[in-house]
Structures are given as C-alpha cells and as structure tokens.
N, C-alpha and C positions, 0 to 999 in steps of 0.2 A: 388426497396427498398423495404425493411419488417419493418414491427413494431412490438414490442416482449414489454409487460410490464410486470412487476414481483415486486412483493412489492411495487408499485406504481411508480417507476421506469422506462421508457421508452425507450426502445434500439432500436437503428433506425441500423440497416443492409444492407449495399449498394452492390447489386449483381453485378458483372461483367462479361461478356464474356471472355472466356480466347479462344486464334488462335490454328493453330498447333503447333506454334509456343513454346505455354505456356505463352505468355505473353498478358496482358489485350489488347483486338481485339476491332476495330469498327466492329459496326453492320450493313448491308447492306440488308433492308428487299425484298424480290422482290415485296410487297405488296405496297409499294413506286411507283411501276413502273406500276401500273395497274394488277397484279395478284392479280385475285380473289378467294377464295376459296372456290371450291363445285358447281362453277358459269358455270361449262363445256364450258368455252370460250377460243378461243384461246389464252393461256400464253405465248407462245413462241416468240414475241415482248418484255412485260415483261424481263421475265428471259433472254432474251438477255442483254439488257437496263444495267442489273443489273450488272453481270458479266462483260462487258465492263468499268462500272464504276469502277470494281476492279484494272486497268489496272494504273500502275504507285505506285501503293499503295501497302502496304504490310502490313501483319496481322489483314487480314479482313473474316470477318465471314458474310458468304451470307445466308439469311436465307427464309426458307420458311413456308408457312402459315400452313401447316396441311391438313386434308382433302383432296380432288382431287383437282387435275389441269389438264389441258390437252394440249399437244401442237402439233399443227400442221405443216407442210412443209414451209407453210405459215410463213412469217415475221421470218424461222427459219435463224439461220447461214448456209451458203450453202456454202462446200467445197471441189474440186477433191482429192479423197484421194484413197490410193494404197494398200491394204491390205495385208497382207501375209494371203495365202491360202484360200481367198475369193474375189479375183478379177477375175474375168472372163476375158479370152485373146479374145476381140474383141473391136469393135467400137465403143458399147456402151458406154454412161457417166460414169462416173465412179464420178461423181460429187454427194457427201451425204450432207442429210437433218442432223442437229445436232440440238438435244434438249439442253443440256448444254453443251457451249461452251469456254475450258481455253484455252485462248493463250497467251503466255508468259507472266504467273502470279505466285506468289510465293507468298509464307505463307498464303493462303487462305483456309479458311473450308469453302464447302457447307455442311449447317445443313438441312438435307430435313424435322426433327418435325416430321418425320413419315409421310410426303407427299407419297399420290399415285399420281405421274406421269403417266398418261396415253397416249401412242404416238398413231398418228393416218397418216394413210399411211406405209412409209416404214421410219425409222429415225433411227438415231444413238442416243439412249441415251445419253451419253455423250462422250466428246471428247479433249483429253490434247495434248497440244501442247508447247514442251519447256517451261516447268514447271517446278517448284521445290517447294516440299514443299508444298503439296495440301490435302487434307484429306476430302472426299465424306461420309458424315456419317447420318445412320437413313432415306434412304429413299427407296420407294419401285419405281420401273419400270415395266410396261404392255401396252400391244396393245390393242386396242379397241379393230381391228381383226386381229388377229395373222394371219401369214403366215401357217399356220400348219390348216388344215383341220381337224376334229376329228369327227369320226361315231361311235355308236355301235352296233354293229350285233342285232336283238331281234331274227331273227329264220333262219333258216337254211333247206333248203330242195336241192336236185338236179337240183333243173328247177327254185326253188324261193327262194330268198334270199330278209330279209325285215332291214331296217337298222333305227336308228333315228340320227338323225345331228346335234348336239352340235348348241346348240342356239348363240356361237361365231362364227361358222363357216358359211358363206353364201354361196350359192349354186345355180345354175338355172336349170332347162331343157328343155333341147331344143331339137327340133324334137326328142323326147324319150331318150335325154341323157344328164347324168349328167355332169355338171361343176361348178368348184369353183371359185371364185371371192373376191375382198377388194375393200381397199381404193384406186383407182387407179390403181390395177392390178388383174391379171385374170392368174388362173394356165395353163401353157403350157404341163406340164409334171405333172403325178401324182407318185413321188417315195414312199412306202410306209412301216411303220412299224406296226406289230400287237403286241397289249399288253394284254396278261393273265393277269386281274387284280389279279385274286383268286390266281395264284402264284408269281404274281409280275415279269413275265419272256416277257422279248421283244424281238420280233424277224423281220426278213425280212420277207416283205410278199410281194403281189403285187395287185395293181387297176384294173389290164387290163381286168378282166372278166367283173367287173361291167359297164367298160368302152363300153364292145360289146354290152351290155345288153340291154333290152328296163327297163328304168327308169320312175313307175309309182307314182305319186303326192299323200300322203295318208295324214290326218290328223297329226298335233302335230310333224311336221318335217319329219313325216317319210316317207321314200321311199320303196316302192316292185321294186325289181329286178328280170324280166324275163330274162333268160338266162340258160348257160348249167356251173352250176356249181360241175358236178358229183364228175372232179377231183381235186378240190380245197380243203382245209383245215380250212375255215372258221368254228368258234366257238361262240354257244350262249353267248353272256356275250364280247366276245374280243371285243377291243377298235382299231380300226385301225386310225393310226395317217397320213397325207399324204400329201406331200407338193412337190412342184417345186425345180428342182437340181440345178438351178442358187443362185451363191453366190454373191451378192452386195451389203452386208451391214454388219454388226455386233453390236453387244449387246454395246459394249464400245470400246473407243481408246485410247491407254496410247500412245504416242511416242515423242522420243527424249525428254525425260521428268526424274526426279531423285527424288526420296524420295517421294513416291506415298501410299496413305494409304487408301484403302476401307475399313467401318466399318458397320457394323449395314446396311447392303445394299441386297436387294429383289430384283431379278432379276426374275421377274414372266414371260415376254417370251423377248425373244434375236431373229432377225430375221438374217440370214447368216451368222455367226459366234458368240463365244459369248465373251466375255468381253476378246480384242485384245492388248497387251501390246508388241511391235516391237521398237525394239531400246531404249530401258527405263533401267533405273538401279534404282534399289531399291523398289521392290513393294510390298506391304503385303495387300494381303486379310483375313480380322479379320471378321467372322460372315458372310460372304457372303453366300447369299442362291442362289439357281438358281432351283425353283420349280415353279408350277403355283398356284396361289393363292389357298387358302384349299374353299372357299365356290365359285370358279369359276366352278368346275364340270370336269375342264381340266387336262389331262394327262400329257402334255407337256410341255418345258418352255427354250427349246432352239434347232433350228433350225439347229444346229451343235453341235460344242462343246462348254465347258462353261466357261473354262479357258483356252488361249493359247496364249503362250510367246512367243516370237520370235526374235531373236537375239539378250536376253537383256544380263546385266550386274550385278553386284551387288549381292544384295540379295533376292531370292524370298523368301517369307514366304505366304504360305497357313495356316491358324489354325483355327479350330472351325468353318469350313463352310461345308457347304449339296449340293449338288444336286439329284437330281431327275425329271428325263425325260427332256432325252436328244438324239437328232437323231445320235450322233456323239459323241466321247469322253470328255469326263469331265474336262480332263485336259491335255496339252499337252504343252510341254517345247522344242524348239529345235533351231539349228543354221540354216544355209542356205548354200548349195552347187553349186558354183556358178561356171561352166564349162569354160575354156579355150577354145576360138575359136580363139585367134591370139597371135600371139609372136610377137614382134620389137625387133631390135638390141639395141633401146637407153632404154630398162630396162620397154618399155611400155607392157600391157600387157590387153586383152579385154576378159571379161569373161561374161557369159549368164546366166539367168534367164532361168530354163529350165520348172518347169511345170507348167501349163497353171493358175493355180488360184494363183501364187506367182511373182508378180513382179511390178515395178513401182516406187520404194524406195531407197533409197541409202544402201546397204549392206557392203558396206565397209568404212569408213574415214581416213584422214592424220594421221599417227602414230598407228595405227593399226598395232598387230602381226598379220599375216596371215600364215597358216598353208595347203602344198599344198598334194592334197591328190590323190592315184589311183585309179579311180572308181571300178575297177575292185577286188582288194583287200581287199581295204579301210586303206591302208597302209598309214602313211604319207611319203613324200618322202623328202622332204627340206622345213625349214621354211625362213620367211622373214616379212620385217619391209615395212609399207608402206610409199611412201613418198609424194603421194597425190593417192587424188581416187575421182572420178568423174563419175554421171550418163549424158552418152551421148546419151543415147536413154531408153524407159518404157525397153526393158528389157537386155542392155549392160550398161558396165559398163567400164571404160578406168582406168588401176591401173598402177601407177608408183612406183618402188623399190626403197628403199632408200638402196642400198647396190648392186652386180653385184646381177646378173642374173645367176642361175643353170643352166647347159647345162643338169641336168637330170630330169628337167621338158620337157612337149609338151603339142601340144594342144591334146584336148579329155583330162585331167586332170583336177582337181577339185582343188577347193579352200577354203576352212573353215576359217571364223572371228574367230581369237584364243581370241584376245580381249572380245568379246562381247559374253562372255559365263558366266552364271550365279552358284550361291552356289541354291539349293533348298531345304526346308526344306516344308512337309507338315503332317500337326498333328492334333491330335483332330478335323480330319472331315467325313462325309457320303456320299456313292457313291452310287447311286443307280439307277434304272430303263433308263438303255441303252443297246441297243442293242449292243454296242462298247466296245473298252477297259475302264479301268478305267483310269490310269494313264500312259501317253507318256512321257517317260526323256530321253534325249540323251545331254548331258552338261557334259563337262572335270572335272566340278570342285564339291565341296564335294555335295552328295544327301543324305536327310537322310526323311526315310520317317515312320512316328512312331502313332502310337494309334488312326491309320485311321480303318473303317468300310467298305468293301469293300463288298456290297451284291449283288449279283444276276447279276453281271454288264457280260452281255451278250456274251464279250468276252475277253481277259487275264486281269486279275484284272492290272498288273504293266505290260505293252512293254518299254524292251529296244531296242532301234532299229538301227537307222546311217542306211542311206543308199544315193546312189549317183547314182541313176539309176529308182529313182521313184516318189518320194518326194522330193528326193535333200534332207532330212533335215539330220543333221550333230549335232552330233559328238560323239566321243569315251567317255564313261565313265571311270572314274579310282579309284573311292574313293563314293561307292554307301553302304548305310546301310537300311535296311527293316527288320524293329521289332515291336511286340508288337501290329499289328496290328490281325482284323479280319478277313478271309476270306469264305465268305461265299455264297458257289453254285455259285460259279463263271464261268466263260467258257462252257457257253451251248451251244454256237454258232459256237464257236472253239475250244476245247478240253481245254490245258492248262490253268493252274492259274496264272503263271506268267511264262513269256515268254522274253528269252536274245536271241535276232533273230537280228545282223546286217545281212546286204545283202550286203557281201563280197563273190561275184559268183567264185571268187579264191581265194583257202586256200595257204598261205605262211608259210611255213614250221619253228617252231618258233615265230611266231607272233601270235599275238589274236590283235581281236578288242578292246575288254572290260577290264578291271582289278578290280581286286578289289571290288568284291559283296558280300556282309554278309546279309544272311534270317538268322533272330534268334528268338527263343522269340515270335511267331506268332502261331495263330488257325486258321486250314484249315477246312473248313464244307466243304468236296465233294461227291460229287454223283459219279463218275468218278475217275478213278486210277491218271491218270495225274497228277503231280501237278507242275512241274519246268520244263521247256526244255529250254537249255543252247549252242549257240554255242559260237566258238572263244572266250573262256573267261579264262582269267588267273589269279586264284584266285576267287575262289567259293566256296563262305561258306555257307553249310544250317545245322543248328545244334538249338537244342535245343525247334525246333517245334511241337507243337500238331497238329494232323492228325482227324478230325472224321469222321466217315461216315455218308453219308444221304442215302434216300433212296426220294428224291424230283423230281427225274429221274433215268432211267435205264442206269445203266454203259455201256459207249460204247464197242467196242472190243478192246479199246486200253491195254494191261496187262502192260503197265510200267509205274512207279508211277513219274521218272527219265529220260529224255531222253537229254547226252550230243553227244555234237560233235565238234571236235576238240579242248576243253577243255583243260586247264593244273591247276594243283593245286588246284585240285576240293577235297571237303572236309564235306563229307555225314554224318555226326553221329548225335549219343544221340538224334534222333526225337522218339516222342513217337507217334504212331499208333493203335488207336483206331478202327481198320475195321476186317472185317470178312475175308480179306488177306492180304498177308504177301506183301510188299513193293520189287519193282523188277525199277534194272535199267541199262539201254541200254548206251552202251557208243560207239559211231561210230568216227572211224581216232584217236584212242587213244591208249593209253598203261595201264598195270593195275598199272603203277609207276606214273601215274598224277591223281590218284584217289584215296582217304581214305574212306572208307568206313566201318560200321560195320552193314551193309547191306549184307547178304549172297546172294543173284541173282542176282550177278552181269556178265553182257553181255557184253564181249568187241568184236564187230563187225569189 
C-alpha cells in the first residue's frame, strides 16, 4: 500500500505481486519458515518447506529476503539424479543435495530479491522435476568453497616456483606435498588450466611438476616449490585453476518440465556441469551470467560447461547472457545416439547408452518419432515411431515399435530421438574465458545465432558436430543462420574459428550429414588464417563477412582460410579481407562445380 497526497487529497494505491502467469499471485516468504538474511545459518530446511508449501497451488511467488543466505546438504532435499554428460560410470551414490527443489509445481515464481545463495559442500543450486511455467529470477548462487582451486604464479626459475593460493582454495601440505580439499571432499586428480590474465587466454596446463616437488609453506598463503621446472612454461602472473576430473553434480537441473524461464540469474560457481536442461521443453535464459563474483578475485565460475541442453524440444532461447571462466564449453545443445544391442522378432529393440558419463535416464517415450542411423556414415536408414519405451537397466532401454520392424536395421546401428529436438536461438550474448569451444550445436530444427561476441575462446567459437562413436551426441543440422556476430581472436588452442565437423568415418557419395548453413554479416578478428572448416555439408553459404587481422599471436603454418571436405553447393563470396595476405580455399574430395567463390586461390585436392 502506498499513500500519496496532492492538493489535500490522499490517494491510496495497493501494490500487488504478479506471478509468472501474469495474474495476481500469492506470496510465500521464506522468512516465514525461519530463513534469516545474513545469519550464516543453514537455511536449507526453511527453503525446502517454503517450496513444499507451493504444492497443489498455482500462481505463487516465493520470495527471498535479500542479502545472503547459506544452504548446507543437511536438511536439503536429497534425490538420486542421473545427469547427461555428468554421471560417472561406477557404483558410487548418484544422490544429489538440492538447494531449491521444484517438484510437480505449476505457475510458480522464485523471486530472489537479489539474494546471494551460498552453497556448502557439493550441491545442485536448483532442480525442476515435472514442472510447468516456472520462473527463477533476481538471484545469485555461489560456493563457499568452490571445487576449483586457484593459484597465482609469483616467481619462476628452473628449480624454484613461488605461488600464492587464493583465499577460497583450501589446501594442506603433508610430507612436503601439497593437496587441495573442501567441505567433505579432497582432490584425487589435478586437471589444470592456465589463464594468461594479460591476454585473457586459457590453455591446457599441468600441475604434475608441483606434485613431484617439495612444497614449503611461506607467509600469506604463499607456497614455495623446489623441483625441476626447466622444461615447463609457467609464467609470472598466470593463474592456474585446478580441479578433480570426477563429474558428480551440476549447477542447476531442469527435466521433464515445460515453459521455464531463468531471468537475471547469476551463477558464480557450478560444480560438475553447468545448468543442465534434460528432456525439457521451452527453456529461456535471459540475462543469465556465469562468472565469478567481481569482488571474489576468482577467475573460474564453472567446473565444465555453462549451459547444457540434452534431448530437449520446443524452443531454447539464450538472450543477453554472459559466460566468463569455464573449464569446458559455454553452451552445448545435442541429443543422444543409443546403440542397438538386441533385436527381437516381436518388434522389440534394446538400446544402450554408450558414453560413460551419460546414462540412467529415459531417452525415449511412447509416441516419439525416431531415426535409425548408421554410426559409420551418420546416414539415416529408416524412421519409425515408438509404441512404448522403458528403462530396464541404468544403461539399457527396451523399445517397441508402432509398425513393422525394417530388415534394413541391424545390431550396432544407433537411434536418435527425432521428437526431442529443439529450435535454438542465441542472441545478444558474450562468451569468453574458456579453453574449449564456444557453442556446440546439433539439432535438426532451426538454429539462429546472432548479435553475439565470442571473445578469445580457446577452441572453435562454434562447433557443429554429430557423432555415434565418441560422445554419441546427435544429430544433423538442417537450418542454421550465423549472422551479425563478432568473433575476436578465437581458436588459439585448435585452429579454425567455425568448425562443421560431423564424425562420419565413411563418406557416402551424394549424401551429406549437414545442410543449409548460412554464415553472413559477421566480423572476424583473426591472428591465424583459418576461419572456416567444413565437412559433409550441402548448402554452405559464407558471405558479406569482414575479416580483420590481429597480431595477438603469431600466425601458424596453415595457409588456408577455408578448408572444405566432401561438401556440396558451397558459396564463399563477397567477403572483405582487411589482411596482409590473400585468402585461400582448400577443397578435398570435391569438384569445382560444387563450390562458387570469388576467391582466386582455390585448390581442389
């Protein structure tokens, strides 16, 4: 209620809270359940009770108090979860501790009121199961002790290196050897990435020489290492980020849910994987930031990917987002190829998850359309529709076809779920500080990438793959537009800026895995010559792009700006090169009729 007085008349206004449905909403405050701002007490029980209060209701706003609240695994919701790309194949528990658990809720808004939620131990920030029309907004998540340790190199000599360990990175020295630990965990491996803060470059590194050296404790979290560093490339000022490689968690989890919006959400650290949407429909990320808190002094915010979409459908929108500081790709959109291991005469097929970090969840449902695919060629064999589908083991599903079983399929072929494939739009976003790729995109529906900045991604800014032999991430693209983006000095760890690289190990004459990819009106700032590499693509259009030369790093030995293999209907025209060298095209297993270009140096091999 607001009182306003003008000319002796008192006006009274009643303020109401609107829920995600746009209607007047009931408000549930977590303070009603004992949650206190800036108390540093465990708020897990109160948060859990507040969300449980939403069950059976609609159009609810759950409101946080602002300031800081802390969540511990104790009194938090615990649930066994199998997460795509983040579930190790072993007998250890897959139970997760969940901060905010949305279970079978509809029309609920979580308004964080800019609260900083600090997680302790290993926790999933939020998880949505079987929900619809949920909005999470105005909230920040961080770890009290990130599972990423960070150190800064202070001095370097062939036999002695001095480093300072970040205040958030807990460590010990035992028998002259260093180790890292946290709240309920200790590192058993030391995967290391270095950051050149001056140039904002992230490269693969190693912590091995330090583990072999004698560690000596000095003042102010400084440690001296005596050992053999003569062959190493450590530099003063570099920040090393070190983690265990074991994936057992994620930042946020959305599954079997529809119409989900994350708005003005900041993820300051995520363990295991990032925000994972798994078999979910219509997901919007608006102004979602994955980056360390500005006052934290840390450089890494995500243990692996930032935004991960596995087997989704409907529309994925990423708008106005930023990622800065990840040990893997800022964004990955894919399906999953499952391998046929048994075919029965009664239309039953058994299929198996093949990658050791992806299994344990339903990847098919009754009524889904499917595509049988050759793993060697990635060529579709036949399509079908499922009468039923059930998980009969952690790694095996039993499928029953609705219709006849084609004699063209065989054991060893793979199946893609064609129903659970999304449209994807990524726009107005900024991607930086990753040693890996920028965007990984494999979906048969429309993809639009526009008005983004890819700043010094270590590998390809954009990768379009599709495989049935390594990660088993499907599928083929058919309508991709990449326009009005800025690609600045990307690919220093792997070459080409944009890579279209399906893993079809056998080429089939007249068949192309990908089709209809348009790359236009973009600006590339490159220090090396290779801009685009493409394989097995029909309808590749690269036009009206501006290429500017950079002296950030020395150019590598590659002389080609474009490398095409077994492509068709390729057009490379009307691009502006502000470079000291002239562009060259290398085309493999192609004829001149299959490419149209105004570049004079075309080499058909």
